[in-house]
C-alpha positions as CSV (number, residue, x, y, z in Angstrom):
1,A,-24.6,-26.5,4.6
2,L,-21.3,-26.0,2.8
3,L,-19.8,-29.1,4.4
4,R,-22.8,-31.2,3.6
5,S,-22.6,-30.0,0.0
6,D,-19.0,-31.0,-0.2
7,V,-19.9,-34.7,0.7
8,Q,-22.4,-34.8,-2.2
9,T,-20.6,-32.8,-4.9
10,K,-16.9,-33.0,-4.0
11,L,-16.6,-29.2,-3.8
12,K,-13.1,-27.8,-3.9
13,L,-12.2,-24.7,-2.0
14,V,-9.3,-23.0,-3.8
15,N,-8.8,-19.6,-2.1
16,T,-10.1,-18.0,1.0
17,G,-9.5,-14.8,2.9
18,V,-8.1,-11.4,1.9
19,R,-4.9,-11.1,-0.1
20,L,-2.6,-8.8,1.9
21,L,0.5,-9.3,-0.2
22,E,1.1,-10.3,-3.8
23,K,4.2,-12.1,-5.2
24,C,6.5,-9.8,-7.1
25,D,8.9,-11.5,-9.5
26,D,11.1,-8.4,-10.2
27,P,14.7,-9.4,-9.2
28,L,15.5,-5.8,-8.5
29,M,13.0,-5.6,-5.7
30,P,14.5,-6.2,-2.2
31,F,11.3,-7.8,-0.9
32,G,9.6,-10.5,-3.0
33,F,6.1,-9.2,-2.3
34,R,4.1,-6.0,-2.8
35,L,1.1,-4.6,-0.9
36,T,-2.3,-5.2,-2.5
37,C,-5.3,-2.8,-2.5
38,E,-7.2,-5.3,-0.3
39,G,-4.3,-5.4,2.2
40,V,-3.9,-1.7,2.7
41,P,-6.7,-1.2,5.3
42,C,-5.4,-4.2,7.3
43,L,-1.7,-3.4,7.2
44,L,-1.6,0.4,7.1
45,P,-2.0,0.9,10.9
46,Y,1.0,-1.3,11.5
47,M,3.3,0.2,8.8
48,T,6.2,2.3,10.0
49,K,8.2,2.4,6.8
50,Q,7.5,3.0,3.2
51,L,4.8,5.6,4.0
52,L,4.3,8.8,2.1
53,F,1.9,11.4,3.6
54,L,0.7,13.7,0.8
55,S,-1.3,16.9,1.1
56,T,-4.1,17.6,-1.3
57,P,-2.0,19.6,-3.7
58,E,0.8,17.0,-3.6
59,L,-1.7,14.2,-4.3
60,R,-3.3,16.2,-7.1
61,A,0.2,16.7,-8.6
62,L,1.0,13.0,-8.3
63,L,-2.3,12.0,-10.0
64,T,-1.9,14.6,-12.7
65,R,1.8,14.1,-13.6
66,R,1.9,10.4,-12.6
67,S,5.3,11.1,-10.9
68,L,6.4,12.9,-7.8
69,A,9.5,15.0,-8.2
70,P,11.9,15.0,-5.2
71,D,12.0,18.8,-5.4
72,V,8.4,19.3,-4.3
73,G,9.4,21.9,-1.7
74,N,8.1,20.0,1.3
75,P,11.1,19.0,3.5
76,S,9.4,16.0,5.2
77,L,8.1,14.6,1.9
78,V,11.6,15.0,0.4
79,A,13.1,13.1,3.4
80,A,10.5,10.4,3.1
81,L,11.2,10.0,-0.7
82,E,14.9,9.8,0.0
83,T,14.6,7.2,2.7
84,A,12.1,5.0,1.0
85,A,13.6,1.8,-0.3
86,A,12.8,0.4,-3.7
87,G,9.5,-1.3,-3.9
88,S,6.0,-0.6,-2.8
89,V,5.0,2.5,-0.8
90,A,1.7,3.4,0.8
91,I,0.5,6.9,-0.1
92,V,-1.8,8.4,2.6
93,H,-3.9,11.4,1.8
94,D,-3.1,13.9,4.6
95,P,-5.1,17.1,4.0
96,Q,-4.3,18.6,7.4
97,G,-0.5,18.1,7.0
98,R,-0.2,16.1,10.2
99,R,2.2,13.6,8.6
100,G,0.7,10.8,10.7
101,F,-1.9,8.1,10.3
102,D,-5.2,8.4,12.1
103,P,-7.2,5.1,11.6
104,T,-10.5,6.7,12.6
């Protein structure tokens, strides 16, 4: 029906699909794109870098203070913060403290 409609009304299709990445014009960023909210469920299972696994108290502190101090007391989180490059990171709520991603 859509193709028949195009013949009659000259329909133009501008964008389709899900945006996984968005262009980032900040010259200080090493990668010219950032992860979008729509792209997280698609790309998260394949991400091996730029991941932060936060427990419930850590996530609550981040949402309350709007920053995450590197002296949070969790050695694996401190290491993840120190190794993260400039740019986007995916924050995964990890209430059990497994520091891993379970897609189920």
